MDAnalysis code that builds the backbone (N, CA, C; Angstrom):
import MDAnalysis as mda
import numpy as np

u = mda.Universe.empty(240, n_residues=80, atom_resindex=np.repeat(np.arange(80), 3), trajectory=True)
u.add_TopologyAttr("name", ["N", "CA", "C"] * 80)
u.add_TopologyAttr("resid", np.arange(1, 81))
u.add_TopologyAttr("resname", ["MET", "LEU", "ALA", "ARG", "VAL", "TYR", "VAL", "THR", "LEU", "LYS", "PRO", "GLY", "VAL", "LEU", "ASP", "PRO", "ALA", "GLY", "LYS", "ALA", "VAL", "GLU", "HIS", "SER", "LEU", "HIS", "SER", "LEU", "GLY", "TYR", "SER", "GLU", "VAL", "GLY", "GLU", "VAL", "ARG", "LEU", "GLY", "LYS", "PHE", "LEU", "GLU", "LEU", "LYS", "VAL", "GLU", "ALA", "GLY", "ASP", "ALA", "ALA", "LYS", "ALA", "LYS", "ALA", "ARG", "VAL", "GLU", "GLU", "MET", "CYS", "LYS", "LYS", "LEU", "LEU", "ALA", "ASN", "THR", "VAL", "VAL", "GLU", "ASN", "PHE", "ARG", "VAL", "GLU", "ILE", "SER", "GLY"])
u.atoms.positions = np.array([
    [66.643, 56.219, -128.237],
    [67.312, 57.114, -129.028],
    [67.761, 55.658, -130.196],
    [67.776, 56.652, -131.119],
    [68.656, 55.558, -132.186],
    [69.662, 56.124, -132.340],
    [71.063, 55.157, -132.970],
    [72.635, 55.248, -132.578],
    [72.624, 54.656, -133.906],
    [73.286, 55.787, -134.874],
    [73.826, 55.217, -136.754],
    [75.287, 54.929, -135.878],
    [76.104, 53.948, -136.716],
    [77.289, 53.781, -136.784],
    [77.956, 53.713, -137.784],
    [79.107, 54.502, -138.178],
    [79.673, 54.266, -139.290],
    [80.953, 53.508, -138.964],
    [81.088, 52.501, -140.028],
    [82.936, 52.054, -139.535],
    [83.452, 51.932, -140.974],
    [84.854, 52.311, -140.700],
    [85.393, 52.593, -142.365],
    [86.396, 51.879, -141.907],
    [87.609, 51.583, -143.072],
    [89.241, 51.206, -142.524],
    [89.887, 52.265, -142.703],
    [90.819, 52.228, -141.707],
    [91.904, 53.653, -142.000],
    [92.520, 53.546, -142.657],
    [92.756, 54.985, -143.286],
    [93.690, 55.152, -144.335],
    [94.842, 54.361, -144.153],
    [95.084, 53.772, -145.458],
    [96.470, 53.082, -146.011],
    [96.218, 51.522, -145.560],
    [95.139, 51.488, -144.627],
    [94.542, 50.105, -144.552],
    [94.442, 49.156, -145.870],
    [94.738, 48.118, -146.647],
    [94.330, 47.415, -147.881],
    [92.947, 46.508, -147.525],
    [91.769, 46.896, -148.777],
    [90.724, 46.537, -148.605],
    [90.244, 45.712, -149.901],
    [91.265, 44.670, -149.559],
    [90.932, 43.498, -151.368],
    [89.211, 44.000, -151.725],
    [88.561, 43.905, -150.370],
    [86.575, 43.823, -151.015],
    [86.474, 45.104, -152.215],
    [86.915, 46.076, -151.768],
    [86.468, 47.376, -152.188],
    [87.438, 47.061, -153.625],
    [88.621, 46.767, -153.352],
    [89.250, 46.525, -154.678],
    [88.623, 45.601, -155.821],
    [87.941, 44.443, -155.335],
    [86.932, 43.519, -155.941],
    [85.583, 44.355, -156.719],
    [85.149, 44.707, -155.612],
    [84.059, 46.009, -155.998],
    [84.313, 47.013, -157.511],
    [85.440, 47.592, -156.778],
    [85.741, 48.524, -157.652],
    [86.132, 48.348, -159.273],
    [87.136, 46.592, -159.565],
    [87.306, 45.649, -160.701],
    [85.515, 45.509, -161.394],
    [85.156, 45.292, -160.714],
    [83.571, 44.272, -161.131],
    [82.861, 46.006, -161.801],
    [82.820, 46.826, -161.224],
    [82.149, 48.374, -161.573],
    [82.803, 48.384, -162.828],
    [84.217, 48.354, -162.740],
    [84.965, 48.958, -164.335],
    [84.475, 47.941, -165.497],
    [84.384, 46.461, -165.058],
    [83.967, 45.508, -165.902],
    [82.491, 45.714, -166.102],
    [81.891, 46.429, -165.525],
    [80.458, 46.640, -165.985],
    [79.857, 47.951, -166.851],
    [81.423, 48.473, -166.786],
    [81.182, 49.786, -168.006],
    [81.506, 51.336, -166.795],
    [81.446, 51.097, -165.538],
    [81.670, 52.179, -165.017],
    [82.844, 52.528, -164.697],
    [83.854, 53.176, -165.906],
    [85.077, 53.053, -165.761],
    [85.277, 54.752, -164.933],
    [84.433, 55.433, -164.418],
    [84.266, 56.620, -163.769],
    [84.385, 56.371, -162.519],
    [84.396, 55.301, -162.138],
    [84.566, 54.728, -160.578],
    [85.958, 55.005, -160.336],
    [86.492, 55.387, -159.249],
    [88.036, 55.563, -158.504],
    [87.681, 54.499, -157.576],
    [88.791, 54.645, -156.939],
    [89.186, 53.758, -155.643],
    [87.659, 53.028, -154.607],
    [87.263, 52.332, -154.575],
    [86.267, 52.202, -153.629],
    [86.796, 51.201, -152.618],
    [86.259, 51.722, -151.213],
    [86.316, 51.524, -149.549],
    [84.834, 50.778, -148.963],
    [85.023, 49.821, -148.413],
    [83.890, 49.237, -148.475],
    [83.836, 49.471, -146.249],
    [82.833, 49.260, -146.144],
    [82.869, 49.887, -144.283],
    [81.261, 49.156, -144.113],
    [81.098, 49.273, -142.713],
    [79.853, 49.040, -142.022],
    [78.942, 49.769, -141.716],
    [77.897, 49.392, -141.690],
    [77.349, 50.511, -141.275],
    [75.754, 50.009, -140.206],
    [75.530, 50.354, -139.156],
    [74.786, 49.749, -138.200],
    [73.738, 50.455, -137.337],
    [72.504, 50.476, -137.329],
    [71.828, 50.674, -136.624],
    [71.335, 50.144, -134.912],
    [71.355, 50.849, -133.909],
    [71.420, 50.203, -133.040],
    [70.216, 51.016, -131.704],
    [69.113, 50.691, -131.770],
    [68.128, 51.252, -130.471],
    [68.803, 51.449, -129.582],
    [68.910, 52.717, -128.784],
    [69.486, 52.593, -126.967],
    [68.630, 53.266, -125.788],
    [68.241, 52.544, -124.977],
    [67.690, 53.356, -124.084],
    [69.110, 54.230, -123.122],
    [68.539, 55.123, -123.010],
    [69.639, 56.451, -122.382],
    [68.535, 57.595, -122.104],
    [69.344, 58.101, -120.993],
    [68.516, 59.394, -120.052],
    [68.766, 60.092, -121.539],
    [69.987, 60.717, -122.173],
    [69.900, 61.863, -122.665],
    [71.038, 61.519, -123.746],
    [71.014, 62.193, -124.673],
    [72.088, 61.596, -125.929],
    [73.568, 61.384, -126.025],
    [74.421, 62.544, -125.058],
    [75.236, 62.613, -124.661],
    [75.806, 60.867, -124.442],
    [74.703, 60.516, -122.747],
    [75.273, 58.869, -122.654],
    [74.921, 58.267, -123.397],
    [73.852, 58.550, -124.388],
    [73.684, 57.504, -125.382],
    [74.964, 57.384, -126.579],
    [75.641, 58.202, -126.447],
    [76.293, 58.505, -127.527],
    [78.102, 57.264, -126.740],
    [78.256, 57.817, -125.598],
    [79.268, 57.233, -125.041],
    [79.119, 55.927, -125.198],
    [78.409, 55.469, -124.524],
    [77.448, 53.906, -124.371],
    [77.795, 53.339, -125.795],
    [77.533, 54.062, -127.054],
    [77.525, 52.955, -127.703],
    [79.290, 53.044, -127.989],
    [79.534, 54.248, -128.153],
    [81.186, 54.705, -128.318],
    [81.943, 53.362, -128.130],
    [81.428, 53.241, -126.159],
    [82.433, 51.901, -125.522],
    [82.045, 50.427, -126.425],
    [81.072, 50.638, -126.975],
    [80.491, 48.911, -127.633],
    [81.195, 48.702, -128.830],
    [81.544, 50.139, -129.362],
    [82.134, 49.904, -130.903],
    [83.753, 49.848, -130.402],
    [84.537, 50.218, -129.325],
    [85.865, 50.238, -128.623],
    [85.670, 48.569, -128.666],
    [85.022, 47.710, -127.971],
    [84.937, 46.518, -127.232],
    [84.353, 45.107, -128.161],
    [83.790, 46.050, -129.377],
    [82.648, 44.371, -130.181],
    [82.741, 45.168, -131.711],
    [81.957, 46.256, -131.885],
    [81.879, 46.929, -133.184],
    [82.665, 47.059, -134.427],
    [83.916, 47.465, -133.673],
    [85.183, 48.064, -134.900],
    [86.139, 47.416, -134.225],
    [87.177, 47.586, -135.096],
    [88.315, 46.998, -134.648],
    [89.278, 48.139, -134.859],
    [89.930, 48.887, -133.690],
    [89.687, 50.120, -133.555],
    [91.261, 50.270, -133.903],
    [92.292, 48.925, -134.074],
    [93.508, 48.653, -134.713],
    [93.498, 49.214, -136.291],
    [92.411, 48.792, -137.335],
    [92.110, 48.826, -138.185],
    [90.815, 49.817, -139.102],
    [90.603, 50.011, -138.154],
    [89.053, 50.666, -138.581],
    [88.620, 52.055, -137.902],
    [87.979, 52.843, -138.090],
    [87.575, 54.238, -137.408],
    [86.379, 53.384, -137.584],
    [85.557, 54.643, -136.606],
    [84.097, 54.724, -136.460],
    [83.307, 56.292, -135.914],
    [82.568, 56.139, -136.137],
    [81.968, 57.454, -136.140],
    [79.889, 57.069, -135.683],
    [79.394, 57.790, -134.465],
    [78.368, 57.715, -134.009],
    [77.423, 58.741, -134.260],
    [76.300, 58.351, -134.270],
    [75.307, 59.571, -135.011],
    [74.263, 59.295, -133.551],
    [73.693, 60.149, -132.874],
    [72.589, 60.029, -132.480],
    [71.537, 61.023, -132.653],
    [69.820, 59.999, -132.389],
    [69.017, 61.285, -132.898],
    [67.418, 60.255, -131.987],
    [66.822, 61.703, -131.915],
    [65.631, 61.231, -131.528],
    [65.567, 61.397, -129.735],
])
């Protein structure tokens, strides 16, 4: 099964890298761009009996390693 993991900063957490990208886009003439927030996208191939079990395992991985749950949210999608 294929797991897609989206990790984003929680609302209210400062994102200096996002601010830098926003500023650079404005400098390049893309003034229509508003607030930029950066995150992470991961794809994992997971062997599991069913989608629910795969999702539970990947969520466990996120809590232990892939996301810093103090300042980040994550979302897991399973396909295949």
